[in-house]
N, C-alpha and C positions, 0 to 999 in steps of 0.2 A: 549293414547290420553292425559290423565291427566298429564303424565310426560312431554309431548311435550308442553302443555299449561304452566305448571309450569316452564319449561325452559325459555319460552318466557317472563314470568312474572319476572323471576330472572334476566334476561339480562336487561329488562326494568328498574327494580329496581336498578341494578348496575349503569346504565346510569344516572338515576335520582339522585342517591347518588353522583355520580361524578360531576354532574352539580351543586348540592347544595354545594359540597365541595369546589367550586371555591373560596369562601370567607374564607375557612379554610385551614388546612394543606393539602398539596399535597404530594403524595407518588411517588417516583421514584424508579423503580426496575432496577438495573444493573445486567445483567447476564454475569458473567465472570470477574475475577479479575486479569487477566494476565498482562503482561508488558504494553500493549497498553492501559490498563484501568487506570493506575496510575493517570495521569493528569486529566482525566475525573472525577474520583471519588473526587480528591482534589478540583476541580472547584465546584462540587455540594456541598461539605462540606463547602467550604469557603462562599458560598452564601445561605446556608441552613437557617440560622437565619433570614436574611433579606427577603428571599422569602417564608419563612414558609414551608420548605420541610422536609420530612423524606426520608433518603437515605437507601434503602435496597439493599445490595450487596450479591449475591449468587455465590459460587464457591464450587467445591468439596473439596477444601482445606480451611477450615474455619480459620485456623491460618493465612493464607495469607490474607484473607479478613480482619481479625482483625488488621493486620499490616497496611493495606491500610487505614482503618478507623481511626486508631490511637486513639481509645477511644472517638471519637467525640460523644457528646450526641444526635446528630441527625442521627447518623449512626447505622444501624442494620446489624450484621453479620449473614449470613445464609449459611448452607451447605446442599445441596441436589443434586440429579441428575437432572440437568436442561433439559436433553433430555427426561425425563419421564413426559408425560403430566399430570399424576395424581399428581405428586409433583409440577409441574410448574404452572399449571392453577390457583390454589388458590392464588398464589402470583401475577400473572398477573391481577386477578380479583380485588385485593386490590389496584393496581397501577393506577395512572393517566398517567404515561409515562413509557415505557419499553425501555431500551437501551440493545440491544443484541450484545455482544462482542464475541459471539460464532464463531467457524469456519463457513464460508459462507454457507456451505451446510445445516446447521441446522436452518438458519433464517426462512425458509419457514414454518416450524411447529409452531414456535413462532408467525409468522405473522397471521396464521390461527386462533390461539387462541386469538390474539389481535383483530381481526375482530369480532369474535363471542362475545368477552367480551367488545368491544368498547373501547379499550385502544390504545392510540397513540404509535407508535413504531419508533425507530431510529436504523439503522445499518450502519456501515462504508463500507459495501461490495457492489460490483457491483450488479445491478439489474439482476437477473436471469430470464429466460423466465417464470419460474413458479411464481416468484414474480410479474412480470409484469402482468400476467394473473389475479392477485388479485385486480387490480386497481378499477374496478367497484364495487366489493364487499366492498372494503375499503371506497370508496366514500359513498355508501349506509349506511355503519355503522357510517359515520360521523367522521372518523379518518384519520390521515395522517400516511403513512408508508414512512418515509424519509430514503432513501438509499444513498450510495456513498457520505457520509459526513465524510470523514477522511482526509487523505493527498493526496493520489493518488489511488483511486478517492476521490475527495472532494475539497481540497484547489486548486488543478489544475483546476477543473471546475469553481470555483468561480473567481479565479484570471484571467483566460483566458476569461471567458464570460464577465467580467467587461470591459476588453479592447475591445473585439469584439463588444460589444454593443455601446461603445463610438465611435468606428470607424464608425459603421453603422449609428449612430445618426447624424454624420456630413457629411454623404453622401459618405463615403468611401466604396470601394469594395475590400474585402479581397481576395488576390490571393495566399498567402503562410501562412500556420500556422504550426509551429513546436513547440513541447513541450517535455521537458525532466525532469525527477525527479530522484534523487538518494539518497539512504540511505547510508551514508558514515561515516567514522571516522573523528572527529574534527581535525583540523590542529595540535593542541597542543598534541593530542594523537596519531598522525600518526607517528609510529616508526618502521614500517616494510617495506620491499622492495615492497610489493604489494600495499601499501598505502590503505589498506582495512582491516576492521574487521567486524564480524557479528554484525549487529545492529537490526536485526529482524530474523525471522524464517530461520535457516541455510538450511533447506531442500529446501525451495523456491528459495534460491540463487543458490544451486547446480543444480536445475532443470530448472532454468530460460531459457526461449526461446524455450523450447520443446513443442511438441503437434501440430506442423504444421508450415508452412512457415510464416514469418513475412510479412504482406501485407500493402501497403500504395499506395498513388497516387502522381505522380510527373509530373508536366506540362501536366496534363490530361492523363498520361499513368499509367496504373496499374503496380506496381512493387512487386516482391516477393523475399524474401531472405530465402533460406532453412536454417535449423538449423546448418548444417555443414559449412555454410559460414557467419553465423550471426555475429560472433565476429571478423571478418576481414573486415566487411563493416561498418565502424564507422564514426561519424562526430566529428570533433574537435571543442570544445567550450571553449573560454577563457572569464572568468568573472573577473571584476575588483576586486582586493584584494584577490581573491580566487584562481587564477591561472587557469591552463588548465585542462579540463576534456575531456572525450570522451563519446559519446553516441551511444548505439546500439539500433536497432529497437525493439519496442514492437511487440507483435504478431499481434495485430489488430489495425491499425490506422483508418481504413475506417469507423468503426461504429460511430466515433466522428463527421462525417459530419452531420448526421441527429440529433445527440444530440445538436450540436451547430447551427443547421439550416444553414449549409454550404454545402449543397448537390452538388453545382456546383463549389466548390473551386478546382482550378487546382492542388494544392499541399498541402497535409496534411501528417504530419509525427510525430509520438510520439515515445519516446524512454526512455531508462534508462541510468543514468549517472554513470560513474566510473572515477577514476583518470587515466590520460594518461599512457598507457602502460599495464593496467590491462587486457584489452580484448585480446590482442595478446598472453599474457601469459596464460590466461584462455582457449584460443583456443587449447592449447596443450592437455588439458584434454578432450576437445570435440573430437579432432581428434583421440586420443587414444581409446575413447569409455568409459572413466572412469566416465562419467556423466549418463550413461545408467541405467535406473531403471526398465528394463523389464525382467531381468533374475537374478538368484542368482549364486554366485561363490562357487564352491565346496571347502570345507575346509577353508572357510574365517575366522573362529574363531581362527585358528592357523597361519594364513598367516601373514608374516612380511610386512611392507610397501614396502620394496624392491621387494618382491615376487608379491605383488599386481600390481605394475607398470610393472614388467617383464611379467606378465600374458597376457598383451596386445601386447607384442613385439615378433618378429620372433625368432625362436630358433636358437641360435648360441653358442655353448659351449666355443668358444674361445674369444668372446667379452663380455665386462662387460655390465651391464644394462645401465649404463650411456652412453657408446659408442653406444649401439644399439638405445637408445632413440634419441641421437643426429643425428644419421644417418637416422633413420626412419622419423624424422620430420625436417631434414635439419637445425639443430641449430648450428650455428658457435661457435667456441671456445671462441670468445670474445663477444658473444651476452649477453647483460645484462639480458635478459630473463632467462638465466641459473641460475643466482643468486637467482631469485625468486623461482625456482623449488628446488634448493638445500636447501634454507632456510626453506622450508616446511618439511624437513626430509623425503621426499618420497623415498630416497635411504637407509633408515635405515635398518640395519640387526637385530636390537633389538626391535623396536617398533612393536606391534602386532595389527592387525585390531580388533580382539577380538569380532566379531559379527557373530553369527552362521547364515549361509545362507544369507549373506549380498548381496544385489545388488551392482554393481559397484558404483552407486551413494551414497549408504549408507556407503560404505567403504571410499569413498573420503570425505564424510561429516565428518566422524570420524577423519580423518587426519587433515582436515581444522579446526575443532572445537578446536583442541589442540593449533593451532597457530594463529587463527584469533579471539580468544575470547577477549572480552573487559576486561581490568584489572579493579581492584577496583576503581582506580582513573580516568579511561578513560571517555571521553565524546564522544557522537556521533554527527552527523550533517546531516541535511536534506537540500538538494539544489534543487531548482526548477527553470527552465528557460523556457521562452516562446519567440518565435520570430513571429512577425506579419509583413507581407508586404502587402500593399494595394494600390489601385489606387484612387487618389482624384484629380479632375480637370485635368485629363489626365497625372498626374505624379505619379510615384511610390514613396511610402514613407515606412519607416520601423520603428517599435517600438520594443524594447526588454524589457521584464519584468522578474526580477529574485529575488529570495529570498534565504537566507541561515539562518538556525536556528540551534544553538548549544545547546545540552542538558545540563541540570543542573548537573546530576549525573547518576548513573546506574538505578535509579528508575524513576526519572522524565527526561527521555531521550527526545531528539528531536523527535524521532519517537512517543513516548507517547504523547508529547505536540501537535504535528501536526495531529495525529489521534484522540486523545481524546478531545482536546479543541473545534474544530469545532462542534463535536457532542454534547458536553455539552452546548455550546452557543445556538445551535439550540433547545436543550431541554428546556432551559429557555424560549426561544421565543415561543415555542409551548405551554408551560404551561401558559404563560402570554397572549396568544392569539395574539401575534405579527405575527406569521405565521398562516394564516387562510386556507392555501391550504389543500385539502383532497385527498385521494387516494394515489397511489404509485408515489412518486416524487423523484427528485434529485435536488441538490441546484444550479440551473442555472437561477434563477429568481432574479431580483434586490432587491425585498423585503427580500430575504434571503442573497444574497452574499454581499450587501452593509453593513448592520450592522455587519455581521459576520467578514468580512475582517477588518472593522474598529476596532472591539473589539480585534481581533487577534493581531493587532499592539501593544496593551498594553502588550502583552505577548512576544514581540520580534519576532513575525511572520509577517514581513513587507516586501513589495515588492518595489523594485526600478525600475522605468520606465524611459527609455531613448529613444530619437529619434536618429536614426543612419543616418548620412548624409555623403556621398550619400548612398542610400539603397544598401544592399548586396542581390541581387536577389538569389544568390546561394552561399553556403559555399564551401570551397575548396574540401571537400569530398562528397558533394551532388550535383555534377554537373549533369545537365540534359543529357539524352541520348535518342536516338530514338529507 
């Protein structure tokens, strides 16, 4: 009983201290110093003197943290196992704000600590059912747990909700909402036939689209695209000065109806952007089975790239691997898709997979990482596109909103900027009391998205909005069907 009372007193004391600290230095704890944290940490350091912050950054790699902090007097480099509550909790107890850049599945444990210790929390990840269930506890603790404040989710929410709210404010009724985001290579660094390089976790790219059919709604009809068809059902999007892209469907577009209060909207579709031609070529690996992550390949550590590809093809001692692949997937001799495959060295007799008990997806990832890696001088690019069609005074109208951000270098990438800056800006707003919301939240409210979008423009993350006349009710590849 004494321990229980003591615990209550300790938590109350911590809350009192944090309240009294409002006029003094505030402490920010950043958990994770990986690629997406670079711009976040830089923002905090650049504002630390003015805002009177101390920035404590923890990662298992302390040298990495030191490089990110760059010797800044307001930065403190830490190294411990952030998954261990015994090591993690004392730092959360010291903090006024925690930013968790851990993999999404680990946020929930950090959130429970933050509730008990009454410390505000930000994550860039989707709200899981477990996180959502903490809403009332977070409210009672008087803290905000702000999730989905990165790029996608994050900037997509804020930029879309801004336009949606403007349409509804003038009496418009939204009938079509489409949204696409892509992590791509910048035009000046685009030097391969795939027009693509890894700008974030390669494994996520290889496994994209798996785990169930993509689902969306079109003209009031529910539509589903199985994984085996996903990369052949694309929408072509052309953006001024940026050229043509193609978008394939994300796994779940339907959940965004309730998020944006569009439960009765006839058409809603969310997708991922790639350069035109990528999806058809990627579908070769999908149809082969080379993206499967459910079983291991015997002898993969000694297998050549050529043998890896051949393992998915019918046996024929008289035909080459190239001929069998062409025949199996009906690829013509003059098809430019073939150039993409050859460029990847997938027919090499010398290169070895070199991973013991590799799944097909792991072996393919190894092949791609050699060819799709960013060079030292390369830059990445984030592109986001929204399409809104709405009824106003009996007439259809259309607005498109799009953004392209190019990274500075391999440390301060476009991905790092668009993931880290929104979280950092919201962190400042929480510490300053500008964001007063409590509980588990996402950034869909004007008091969040207006100031964040405005400040993001200072960092080159700016949207162009245009009205399209006459409105395009359907794009060429998204025609309605019964």
